N, C-alpha and C positions, 0 to 999 in steps of 0.2 A: 263679768267675772269669770264665766266659764271659759272664755277664750284665754284667760290668764291664769287658769288654775295651777299650771305647773310652776308659776312664779310666786304664788301666794305662800308666805312662810307660815304654814299652819302650826301655830304655837311653838315655833322654833325660837324660843326666847334667847338663845345664845347668839343668834345672828340677826334677829329681827330689826334692830336699829340701823343696820347697815344694808339690809335687803333692799334692792332697787324697787321692787313692787311697793313695799312699805313706804319708802321715801317718796315715790311718785304720788301715792295716794295721800300721804300726809300733806304734801304741797298743794294738791288739788282741794282737799277738804278745808284746809286752813285759809285758802284764798276764796272759797265759795261763799256766796250769801244765799243761795238757793240749792235745793237738792231734788233730783228726780230719780226715782227708783222704779224699775219695772221688773216684776218677777212672777214666776209661776207659783201656785200653791203646791207644795210638795209634801205629801203625807200629812195633810191638814195643817201645815204650818209654813213659815218662811223657809226657803231652802237653807241647808246647813252652810253652804258657801257664802250666802248673804249674811247669815248670823256671824260667821267667822270674820268676815270683812268688817262688820260693825264692831266686833270685839277688838280687831286690830286698831280701828280708829280710836277706841277708848284709851289707847296708850298715849294719845296726844291731844284729842279734841275737847276734852273736858277734865276737870279735876273733881274728884269725889268730895262732896260735902253733904252730910246727911240731911234729909233723906234722899236727895237727888244729887245732881252734879252741877258744878259751876262751869258754864260753857266757856271754852277758850276759843271756840270757832265763831264765825259771823253768820252762820246759817239762820235765817229768820223764817223761811217757808220751805215746805217739802210737799211734793206730790208723789203719791205711790199708786201705781197701777198694778194690780195682780190678776192673774188668770187661773182658771181651774177647769178641769173637765167635768166636775160635778156641778149641779145647779146651785145658784146662790142661796136659794131657800134652804137647801140641805146644810150649807155651810153656816148660815145665820142661825138656824134652829137646833141643829144636832151637834155640830163641832164647835159652835160658838165663835166661828170665824177666827180661829186662833192665829192664822197667818197675819191678818190685819192687826189683831191685838198684840202680837209679838212686836211688830214694827212700831205700833203706836206707843207702846210702853218704852221702847228704846228711845224714840223721839222725845217723850216726856222726860226721861232720864237725862237725855242729852241737852235739854233746854230749848228744843225747837218748839216754839209755841203755836205756830200755825201750820197745820198739815191737812191735806185732803186725800182721801183714799177712794180710788175708783176700782171696782171689782167687776170682772167679766167672768160669768159662769158658763158652763156648757160650751166651751170654746170649740170642741170638735163638731158641734152641730150648728155653728153660726152660718147664716146665709151671707152672701155678699152685701146685701142691704143692711143687715144687722151690723156687720163689720164697719160699714160706712158710718152708721149712727154712733157706734162706740168711738170711732176715730174723731168724729165731730165733737163729741163730749170731751174727749181727752184733749183735743186742741183748745177748746174753750177753757178748760182748767189749766192748761199750759199758759194761756194768756194771763190767768190769775196768778200763776206762779211767777211770771216775769214782771208783773206790774208792781 
């Protein structure tokens, strides 16, 4: 998303339905049956650019029906990997891991029933061996995602 930030129609509702970025993402989401999201934890939550992207998707991927949404997409599984400079224990006990909770609630609302969240803390202090262990675990969960 960061590579395409200049193309994202941040709440420009006058041109959103003809915006190329919006149309490309609409096509991708509506054709997808799996979703992989990787993001940093930014100020104790999901980055604003990710939240905006999910809000843009809400214009076509589901239809609101209280209390949640009726999915119009075919996504059945999602894998989310997030990273933070702070230790996981700090996020779990003090900030209540709000980045994961934000995305979990969006998935629940969107009707994505199966999701797995993998969190990596203290990224600035990871050794090469720790990075390899995390990558192995992410690859294993990616196998679950595509199965």
